C-alpha positions in Angstrom: -62.5 -64.1 44.9 -63.4 -66.5 42.2 -62.2 -66.6 38.6 -64.9 -66.3 35.9 -65.2 -70.0 35.3 -65.1 -71.6 38.7 -67.8 -69.9 40.7 -70.3 -72.8 40.0 -72.6 -70.5 38.1 -72.5 -68.9 34.7 -69.5 -69.2 32.4 -68.1 -66.1 30.9 -67.2 -65.8 27.2 -65.2 -63.6 25.0 -66.1 -62.9 21.4 -63.6 -63.5 18.6 -64.0 -62.6 15.0 -62.2 -64.4 12.1 -62.0 -63.3 8.5 -62.3 -66.1 5.9 -60.7 -64.1 3.1 -61.4 -65.6 -0.3 -59.5 -65.1 -3.6 -59.6 -67.4 -6.6 -61.4 -70.2 -4.6 -58.7 -70.2 -2.0 -58.6 -68.9 1.6 -55.9 -66.9 3.3 -54.4 -68.4 6.4 -51.6 -67.1 8.7 -49.1 -69.2 10.6 -48.7 -68.1 14.2 -45.4 -67.2 15.7 -44.6 -69.8 18.5 -43.2 -66.9 20.6 -46.7 -65.4 20.5 -48.8 -68.5 20.6 -47.6 -70.3 23.8 -44.8 -72.2 22.0 -46.9 -73.6 19.2 -47.2 -72.6 15.6 -50.5 -73.2 13.9 -52.5 -72.0 10.9 -55.2 -69.5 11.7 -57.5 -67.0 10.0 -56.8 -63.3 10.5 -58.9 -61.9 13.3 -59.0 -61.5 17.1 -61.0 -60.9 20.2 -63.4 -58.0 20.6 -61.9 -55.5 23.0 -63.9 -52.8 24.7 -62.7 -50.3 27.3 -65.2 -49.1 29.8 -66.6 -45.6 28.9 -65.7 -45.9 25.2 -67.9 -46.1 22.1 -69.0 -49.7 21.5 -67.2 -51.4 18.7 -68.8 -52.9 15.7 -68.0 -56.5 14.7 -67.2 -55.6 11.1 -65.0 -52.7 12.3 -63.2 -55.2 14.6 -62.6 -57.6 11.7 -61.2 -54.8 9.5 -58.9 -53.5 12.3 -57.6 -57.0 13.2 -56.9 -57.9 9.5 -55.1 -54.6 8.9 -53.0 -55.0 12.1 -52.1 -58.6 11.2 -51.6 -58.4 7.4 -51.5 -54.8 6.4 -54.6 -55.3 4.2 -56.7 -52.1 4.2 -59.1 -53.1 1.3 -61.1 -55.8 3.1 -64.7 -56.3 2.0 -66.7 -58.1 4.8 -69.5 -60.0 3.1 -71.5 -62.1 5.6 -71.4 -64.3 8.7 -70.7 -67.9 7.6 -70.1 -69.9 10.8 -70.1 -69.6 14.6 -68.7 -71.9 17.2 -68.2 -72.1 21.0 -64.7 -73.5 21.5 -64.7 -76.7 23.5 -61.9 -75.4 25.8 -61.2 -72.2 27.7 -58.6 -69.6 26.7 -56.4 -67.7 29.1 -56.9 -64.1 29.9 -55.2 -61.8 32.5 -58.1 -62.3 35.0 -58.7 -66.0 34.5 -59.9 -68.4 31.8 -62.8 -67.7 29.6 -64.8 -69.5 27.0 -64.5 -68.2 23.4 -67.2 -67.8 20.8 -65.8 -67.4 17.3 -67.7 -65.6 14.5 -66.4 -66.4 11.0 -67.1 -63.9 8.2 -66.6 -64.4 4.5 -64.5 -61.6 3.2 -63.0 -60.6 -0.2 -60.3 -58.1 -1.1 -60.1 -54.9 -3.1 -57.1 -54.4 -5.4 -54.3 -56.9 -5.1 -53.0 -56.6 -1.5 -49.4 -56.4 -0.5 -49.4 -58.6 2.6 -47.1 -57.5 5.4 -47.3 -59.7 8.5 -47.1 -58.5 12.0 -44.8 -60.1 14.6 -47.6 -62.5 15.7 -47.3 -64.4 12.4 -44.4 -65.9 10.5 -46.0 -66.7 7.1 -49.1 -66.7 5.0 -50.6 -69.0 2.4 -53.6 -69.2 0.2 -55.1 -72.6 0.7 -57.3 -74.6 -1.6 -59.9 -76.5 0.4 -58.3 -79.8 -0.8 -54.9 -78.9 0.6 -55.7 -77.8 4.1 -53.2 -78.5 6.9 -53.9 -81.9 8.6 -53.8 -80.2 12.0 -56.5 -77.7 11.2 -59.4 -77.8 13.7 -62.8 -79.0 12.6 -64.5 -75.6 13.1 -62.0 -74.0 10.7 -62.8 -76.7 8.1 -66.5 -76.1 8.6 -66.0 -72.3 8.1 -64.1 -73.0 4.9 -66.7 -75.5 3.6 -69.5 -73.0 4.3 -67.5 -70.2 2.6 -66.3 -72.0 -0.5 -69.1 -74.6 -0.8 -68.9 -78.2 -1.9 
């Protein structure tokens, strides 16, 4: 039996959705818990992979973003605006049946009334970043999504 990426043929991909949440010209980012993220803490947007069980109703991308944001931050008043950026990651990500490529869809989002952010165990802190004060370690595709969301 071969894993999804080493059969010499097609490469398999998972779809991930990310919420670029904007408030006062800043974007919300979450710091991952090293216990969850393979020993490394890094800044990330709320979001996650699309999950679909066989025989169940297909999920909507916007529904997935809302669900992931609520799970990770407690925010229930998310307003999903529009797709701002897509990227195919230049590396594979592990999954229980092998490694897969990952396609990320970044959506500009805003909030309803002032949220009370309550992080899940996967994250240790949150911060509203101005585009001039982004973490040095932030990957280029995150910077591109922020630039496309906030503009020049």
